[in-house]
N, C-alpha and C positions, 0 to 999 in steps of 0.2 A: 504493500500500500504506500503511495507517495505521500510524504508529509506535506501538510499545508502550513506549517509553522513559518512565520516570517523571520528573517534574520534578526530583527530587533528584539524578538521575544527571547533570544538566547542571552541578551545583555552582555555581549563581548564584541570588541572591535577586532579581535584576533584574526578572523578570516580575511579582513580587509587590509591588513598591514603587510606590505611587501617584504620579502625576506632579504632583498638586496636593493642597492641604490642609495643615493644621498637624500638630503632634505627636500630637493625638488621632486624626486620620485615619491617621497613620503607625503608631501603636501598634495600632490596630484591624486594619490590614492585616497587620502583622507577626504577629499571633496566628494567621494562616492560612498562614504561610510554610512552603513545602516545598522550599526552595532547596538543601538538602543533606540527607543521611540523618540528621543529628542529631535532627531533630524526631520521629523514630520512637520513641525511648526516653525522651525528656524529657517531663516532666509538662505543660509549657507553654512558650511563648515568654516570655522575661524581657526586656522592653523597658526603655529608659532612663526616668528619672524626675527630677523636680526643676524648678527655675525655668526656664520656657521662654525667658527673656531673660537667662540666666545669663552673667556675664562669664567664668566658668571652667567648663570641662567636664572631668570626671574620667572617664578611659577605662580600664577594667579588662580582664581576660582573657575570662571567661565566668561565667555564674551558677554558684554552688555548690549544695550540697544544699538548704539552707534557702531560697535564692533561687528554686530550681526549684519548691519546694513552695508558696511564698508569692507568686510571680509578680512580685517586685520585686528590683532589684539591691542588693547590699551591705546585706542585712538580717541576715546571720549575724555571727559573732564578728569576722571581718575588717572588716566594715562598721562595727561599733561602735568598733573600734580606729581606723579611718580617721576617723570623726567626731571622736573625741577629739583625734587628731593635727591635723586641720584647724583645730579651734577653738584649739588651743594655738599653731598657727602664725599665727593671725590671719585665717583664712578661715572665714566663717560657713557651716557645712554646708548650711543651708537655702537659701543663695543660689547653690548650685552645681547643675549638671546632671550626673547620674551615669549611666553606661551601660557596656556591655561591647562588646568587639570582636566577640564571638560571642554570639548571643542564646539559644542552647539549651545545657543542661547536658550535658557529655560525661563519661561515667563508666564504670567497670568494677566488677564484683562478683566477689569471690573465690568466693562460693557464693551460690546463690539465697536471697533474703530477708535476706542479710547487708547491712551498711552499704555504701552506694554510694561508691566511691572516685574522686575527681576524676582525670580523664585530660586531658592537655593537647591542645587542638585542633590539627589539622594546618594547614599553610599553605594547603592547598586549602580547608579548612573556613573559615578566616579570610577568605580571598579571596571565597568564596561569600557570606559575610555582609557584605562590605564596602559594598554599596549601601545597607544600612540606616544604617550609621555615616555614610556620605557625606551622606545626606539629613538626619540629625540635625544634622550640622555646618552644613549649608545653612540649616536652619530656625532653630537656636539662635544661630548666628553668634557663638561665644564669642571673647573677646579672647585667651584662653589655654587650652591643653589640658594637663592633668596626665596623663602617661602612667604608668599603674600596672603596672609589671612588664615582663618580657621579651616575653611573648606579645603584649600590647597594643602594645608598641613595634615588633615585627615586623609586626603587622597594619597599622600606620600608616606605618612608615618602611622596611620591607623586611627581608628575612631576615638581613642582615648586622648588624642592630641588636644592641648589647650594652649592657644597662642599666648595668652596672658602669663602663663607659667614659664615660658621658655624664650620669649621675644628678646632679641638683642644678645643672644648667646650663640656660640658656635657649637653645633652638634655634629657628631659623627655617627652615621647610621647606614645600614645596608638598605639600598633602595633599588628595587627591580634587579637584584643580583649584583649590584655595584656598590662598593664602599664610597659614600658621599659625605662631604662636609656641607652643612646647611646652616643658614642664619634665618630664623623665623622673625617675622614682623607683622604688623597689621596690614590689611589691604588698604590701598589709598582711598578707596570709596568710603571706608570707615572714617577716615580723616574728614572727608567732605560732609559726612553726616554728624560729626562730633559737635557738641555744644561749644566746647573750647577748641575751636579749629586750630588756632595758633599753637596751643599746647600739644594737640594731637600730631600736628605737622612736625614740631620739634622732636617728638618721640620717634616718629618715622625716620627722620634724618639721623638721629642718634643711633638707631638700629642699623641703618645703612652704613654709617661710619664704622661700625663693628665689622660689617662685610668688607668694606674697603681695606681695613687693616688686615683682615684675614687673607686678602689677595696680595698684600704688599710683599 
């Protein structure tokens, strides 16, 4: 009997990830990913971008509204704030590789045609997308990963991760079979939402300065 199960019902991107090729081949393959149901409503896959030989990889949660429309990560207000914070901390944004733990925008709408409201991806969705991030790490081979926010941290380090407990510290963990150094911090969108935005921004820069020193 032929199975009628859709690929997204398996909740894994593994069948879509090419075994060979660089980032260009990976990005092209990711455009056709059907590894979980999130592709149905998103405009497009938003894959990582930046220096293919970057010493530092920045991993966020998922694309936002602007990223989903433009097809690039961190092009909205949070991305602009992140670039400013990186430069202030001594990390050249153009020298980094930026990506997300989840490659499709997950959102909800209060009413049809209303603004799309970000919705946090589930652990199942993060796990489904994991093979893409594993392959990016394998190809780029960064010296350091900056983990942006709780969702990215849970995707990389497990569901017990708490960004408030470890932000601004250098961790050494095995990630997708590779020993990695990581510096967790808040997601820049959390800075934009903060009541004390100046204080939250200074905290982000301070954490990124730890990353800069780890790369020195």
